[in-house]
N, C-alpha and C positions, 0 to 999 in steps of 0.2 A: 691236686691243684695243676691247672694247665699252665704251661710255660707261655710267656708273652712272645709273640713272633719278633724276630730281629731282622732288620732290613739293612742293606748296604748298597752302595753305588760305586762303580768303578769309573774313575775319572782320569782323563789324560793328564800327564805330568805338567804340560805347559799351561793348562787352565788354572792350576793351583799354585804354580811357582813361576810367575812372569819373569823372574831373574834368569831363567834358563832359556828364554826365547832368543832367537837370532837377534843380534844387536840392531839390525835394521828395522825390526818390527816394533820396537819400543816395548814399554811395560804398561800393563793395565792392572794395577793392583786392586782397583775397585771391582772388577769382574771376579777376581779370585775371592775377594771378601764376600761378595753377594752369593757366590756359589756355596761357599762354606756356611754362611749364615742360614741359607735356605735349607740345606740338608740337616744341619745340626739342630735347627729349630723344630724339625719334624722327627728328631731322634733317629736319624738315618746315618749310619757310619759311612765314612769315606775311605776308599782304598785308592791310593794314588799309584798309577802305573809308572814304572821307570821310563825314562826317555832314552831310547837307544841312540838317537842322533846326538844328544848332548853328551852322553857317556863316551861315544866313539870319537867325536870331533871337537868337543869342548865349546866354550862360549863364542870364541871368535871364528865362526864358521860361516860359509855362504849359505843362503837359504836353499833348502832342498825341496824338490817336488816329487811326484810319483815316478817320474822318469829316472831319477837318480837312485 
């Protein structure tokens, strides 16, 4: 019997958890919900990457760009 292939997607932390975004950017829970619903409806697993910016600086941080 052949095994069914399994698929997964790696997603940025801020797309799935709007609470960790910089306080100035606001929260868009609808986007996170749509992303999860889309992949889960197709039986695709989701791997959420950790957020180094949130881990290092916490919630009350200034927005960072590539230069920082």
